[in-house]
N, C-alpha and C positions, 0 to 999 in steps of 0.2 A: 294511441291511448293517452299520451301526455297532453295533446291538444284538446282532448275531450275534458279531461280534468281542469285545465286552464280555463276552458270556456264556462264550465259548470261553477268553478270558483268565482269568475267574474260575474256570472249572472246572480249567484248567491249574494255577492257583496253589493251588487246594484239594487237587489231586493231589499237588502238591509237599510240601505240609503233611502230607498223610496218609502219604506214603511216608517222609518224614523222621521222623515220629512213629513210624512202625513201627520204624525202625532205632534211635531212642532206646529204645523199648520192648525191643527185642532185645538191645541192649547192657546194659540194666538186668538182664533176665532171664539173661543170660550171666554176670553177676557173681555170680549165686546157684549156678552150677555151678562148684564150687570145690574144689580139693584144697588144704587148709590147709598151708602151709608158711612159716615165718618167715625173713625178715621180710616177704616178698612171697608172697601166694598165687597159685597156678596157677589161672586162670579160662579160660572161653570167650570173655572179653570182646575179646581181640585178634582173634580170628576175627571177631566182629561188627564190629569197627572196620575191619579191611581189606575185609570184605565190603561195608560201607557205601560205602567209596570205590570199590570195583569196580562196584557196582551203581548208584550215585548220581552218580558222577564226583567230581572233585575238590571243587567247591563244595558240592554236595549231601551228601557224605560228611562234610566238614568241619562243615557246619551241624548234621548230626545229632549228632556228637559234641560240638560246642560246646553244643547244647541240653541234651543229657545232663549236662555239667558244670555248666551253669546250674541245672539242677534239683537237683544235688547241693549247689550253693552256697546255694541257697535253703533247704536243710535236708532235702530228700528223701533218705532213707536207701537210695539206689539202688546205692551203691558195694558191693564185695565184703564189706566188714566191717559194713555196715549203719550207718555213723556219720554219714552225712549231711555237712554242711559242715565237721565236725570232722576229716574225712579230709584236708582241705587243710593241716593242721597236722602231718601225720605223714610218716613216710618213704617212703610209697608214692606220694605225690601227683605225683611227676615222671612216673610211668607214666600216670596219668590225664591230665595235661596233654599228654602226648605223643599222646594219642588224636586230637586236632585235627589236628596237622600230619601224622600218620601216615595218617588217612583222606584227607587232601588229597593227599599223595604218592601213595598207592595209586591213588587216583582219576585224578590227572594222568597218571600212567604208563600207566594202563589205558587212559585215553582215546588215547593215542598208540600203545600196542603191542598192545593186545589184539585189534586187527582182524587181525592176522597169525597168531595162534595162541594157544592157551591158555598157552603159555610166556610171553607177554607179560603175562598175568594173574598168573602165578606170580612173575615178576620184580617186578611191581608190588605184590603181597601181601608178598612177603619184604622189599622195600625199606621197606614200611610197618612191618613187625615191628622192622627196624633202627632205624628213628625212634623207636619206642616204647622200645627198649632204651637208646639214647643218652639220651633225655629222663629215662627212670626211674632208670637207673644213676647218672646225674650228680647227681640229687637224693639218692638213696639214699647215695651216696659221702660226702655231707656228715654222715650219721648213723654209718655203720660203716666208712668208709674205702674206698678204690678197690679194693684187692684183694678185699675181702669183698663189695663191690657187684657186681663182676664175676663172682665165684664164685657168689654166692647170688641175684643179680638178673639175670643174663644167661646164663650157662653152662647152668644147670638148666632153662632155658625154651627153649633152641635146638631140640631135637628136638620136644617138643610143639608149639611154634609152626610148625615147618615142616609138621607134619602138619595143624595148623589152617589154614595158608596153603593147602595143597593142598585141603582141604575146602572152604574159601571159593571157590577157583577152580572146583571142581566145581559148586557152587551157581551161581555167577555165569556160567559158561560162557564163551564168547567173543562179541565183538560182531561177527560176520561179517555 
């Protein structure tokens, strides 16, 4: 009996690692689908971030995004600009750092509200987007001021991110 429990625990751990790795890869690939706009590019990363929270829950989603940031910090060119660790010294790092709490918030809210309807998942996804905006625009404002950070780092993203949130909800479904 003890052997069976050990095997099941190991399989569960490996599954978690595999799923988290999948979302790290998805976030990295989503960075490559980019509409270049200065100072912040429009990417599909925000969709991957909230989807990781919706699908993996708060801790799993945050772990995936923290792993993604860790790989960038180690020099892997997985960010939208392909800069690797140099991206941590630029004006868009606030958005990247916001990925971790955004995935956590999306996952936490989805764990509580998605059982009732897809509206719960949509609320969770949109809340995650807001976390990314607050984190990203706060850092961006240091470089270009609050008004420019709001107009170039938030307003331009609202409609595309609403569509990305809806797409993430469509993929995630509800947890009924």
